[in-house]
Each structure stands twice: as structure tokens, then as C-alpha cells.
C-alpha positions as CSV (number, residue, x, y, z in Angstrom):
1,X,-0.1,0.1,0.0
2,X,1.4,3.6,-0.9
3,X,2.4,5.7,1.9
4,X,0.0,8.4,0.9
5,X,-3.0,6.2,0.9
6,X,-2.0,4.9,4.5
7,X,-1.6,8.2,5.8
8,X,-5.0,8.8,4.5
9,X,-6.5,6.0,6.1
10,X,-4.7,6.6,9.4
11,X,-6.0,10.3,9.2
12,X,-9.6,9.4,8.4
13,X,-9.7,6.0,10.7
14,X,-8.1,8.2,13.6
15,X,-10.6,10.9,13.2
16,X,-13.5,8.7,13.4
17,X,-12.1,7.1,16.4
18,X,-11.6,10.9,17.7
19,X,-15.4,11.6,16.7
20,X,-16.5,8.5,19.0
21,X,-14.6,9.8,21.5
22,X,-16.3,13.4,21.3
23,X,-19.8,11.9,21.4
24,X,-19.1,9.8,24.2
25,X,-17.2,12.9,26.1
26,X,-20.0,14.9,25.6
27,X,-22.3,12.1,27.0
28,X,-20.4,12.1,30.4
29,X,-21.7,16.1,30.8
30,X,-25.3,15.6,29.1
31,X,-26.4,12.4,30.5
32,X,-23.9,11.9,33.5
33,X,-26.4,9.8,36.1
34,X,-26.6,6.4,33.7
35,X,-22.6,6.8,33.6
36,X,-22.5,7.4,37.5
37,X,-24.1,4.2,38.0
38,X,-21.1,2.0,36.6
39,X,-18.6,3.8,38.3
40,X,-17.2,0.9,40.5
41,X,-17.8,1.3,44.1
42,X,-14.1,0.7,45.2
43,X,-12.8,3.7,43.8
44,X,-12.7,7.0,46.1
45,X,-14.6,9.9,45.6
46,X,-18.0,10.5,44.1
47,X,-19.2,8.5,41.1
48,X,-19.7,12.1,39.2
49,X,-16.0,13.0,39.9
50,X,-15.2,9.7,37.6
51,X,-17.6,10.5,35.3
52,X,-16.7,14.3,34.5
53,X,-12.9,12.8,34.9
54,X,-13.3,10.4,32.1
55,X,-15.4,13.1,30.2
56,X,-12.6,15.0,30.3
57,X,-10.1,12.7,29.3
58,X,-12.3,11.5,26.3
59,X,-12.5,15.0,24.9
60,X,-8.5,15.3,25.6
61,X,-7.9,12.4,23.6
62,X,-10.7,13.1,20.9
63,X,-8.6,16.4,20.7
64,X,-5.1,14.7,20.0
65,X,-6.6,12.0,17.2
66,X,-7.4,15.2,15.6
67,X,-3.7,16.6,15.0
68,X,-2.3,15.9,11.8
69,X,0.2,13.1,11.5
70,X,2.7,15.2,10.5
71,X,2.7,17.1,13.9
72,X,5.6,16.5,16.0
73,X,6.4,18.0,19.5
74,X,9.7,17.2,21.1
75,X,10.2,14.4,18.7
76,X,7.3,12.7,18.9
77,X,4.4,12.5,16.6
78,X,1.3,14.0,18.6
79,X,-1.2,11.5,16.7
80,X,0.5,8.4,17.7
81,X,0.5,10.0,21.3
82,X,-3.3,10.4,20.8
83,X,-3.8,6.8,19.8
84,X,-1.6,5.5,22.6
85,X,-3.8,7.6,25.1
86,X,-6.9,6.1,23.6
87,X,-5.5,3.0,24.0
88,X,-4.8,3.8,28.1
89,X,-8.2,5.3,28.2
90,X,-10.0,2.1,27.0
91,X,-7.8,0.2,29.4
92,X,-8.8,2.3,32.2
93,X,-12.3,2.3,31.9
94,X,-12.6,-1.6,31.3
95,X,-13.1,-2.0,35.1
96,X,-16.5,0.2,34.7
97,X,-17.7,-2.2,32.4
98,X,-17.0,-5.4,34.1
99,X,-18.6,-3.8,36.8
100,X,-21.5,-3.0,34.8
101,X,-22.0,-6.5,33.4
102,X,-22.0,-8.2,36.9
103,X,-23.8,-5.4,38.2
104,X,-26.5,-5.6,35.7
105,X,-27.0,-9.6,35.6
106,X,-29.9,-9.4,37.5
107,X,-31.8,-6.8,35.4
108,X,-33.9,-8.2,32.4
109,X,-32.3,-9.8,29.9
110,X,-32.2,-7.2,27.4
111,X,-30.4,-4.6,29.9
112,X,-28.1,-7.5,30.7
113,X,-27.4,-8.5,27.2
114,X,-26.2,-4.6,26.5
115,X,-24.1,-4.8,29.6
116,X,-22.6,-7.9,28.5
117,X,-21.9,-6.5,24.8
118,X,-20.1,-3.5,26.0
119,X,-17.0,-6.0,27.2
120,X,-16.2,-7.2,23.8
121,X,-17.0,-4.0,22.1
122,X,-14.1,-2.6,24.2
123,X,-11.7,-5.3,23.0
124,X,-12.7,-3.9,19.2
125,X,-11.7,-0.4,20.5
126,X,-8.4,-2.0,21.8
127,X,-7.9,-3.5,18.2
128,X,-8.8,-0.2,16.3
129,X,-6.0,1.8,18.5
130,X,-3.7,-1.4,17.6
131,X,-4.5,-1.0,13.8
132,X,-3.8,2.7,13.7
133,X,-0.7,2.5,15.9
134,X,0.8,-0.3,13.3
135,X,-0.5,2.2,10.6
136,X,1.3,4.9,11.7
137,X,4.5,3.3,12.0
138,X,4.2,2.1,8.0
139,X,3.4,5.2,7.3
């Protein structure tokens, strides 16, 4: 695959991921209560703190994903840092998805299924970041 085509795919795919993070990040502020409910109880502070913090993190990572791939800061590609940040964010919020799946297991079937489907979805996000990182190395 040509480098230009690879760069275009990297830019497009990272911006789509960035858009996903903008939408979900804004959701933390527009509809925080459902997200408060999935914050694991072992975390310190109130759940709303974690809901807002993860919303800010998602918006910040989204901004990094929108930076053009050619932008370098201190010898490091900003977009690559954004992709690594997205991967780290997805790993860090995974315990909330596990807690949600456990907590919702006694709910009606359709709600429990939603909670369980979030688990493999997260692995899809891990894979998406990994592919972007590989693509960025080649481009």
C-alpha cells in the first residue's frame, strides 16, 4: 500500500475514533447519571467525579486524534501519542464495564445483554488503536 494512501487511512480512521470519543465524552456531561451508576464502588470520591474526569479525558484524547499526523512535538508524533492515549483510556475504563456487567446481570435480559456486549466492544476499541499504531509506523 502506498504511503499516501496509508496516511489518508490513518487520518480518516483516527478522526472517526476521535468523533466517537467526542460523542461519548459529551455524554458524560449531558447525561452523567447513567455513567455514575457504572463507576465501581471501590474507587475513591463520588462517582460523578469519575464520570466528569473520564469525559474530560475522552475529549482531550479526541482532540489529540484530530491533530494531523505530520505534527511533531519534542520528537514525537502528536497523533501517535493520541492513539496510545486512547488505548490507555479504553484499558482504564474497562473495569467500569466489568462492574456494569456484574451489576446488571440480575436485570431484565435486554439490559443484561447490553452490559455484556460492552465487554467485547471494548476489545474492538483496543484492536482499533493497535491497528492505528501499526498503520502509523508504516506511514
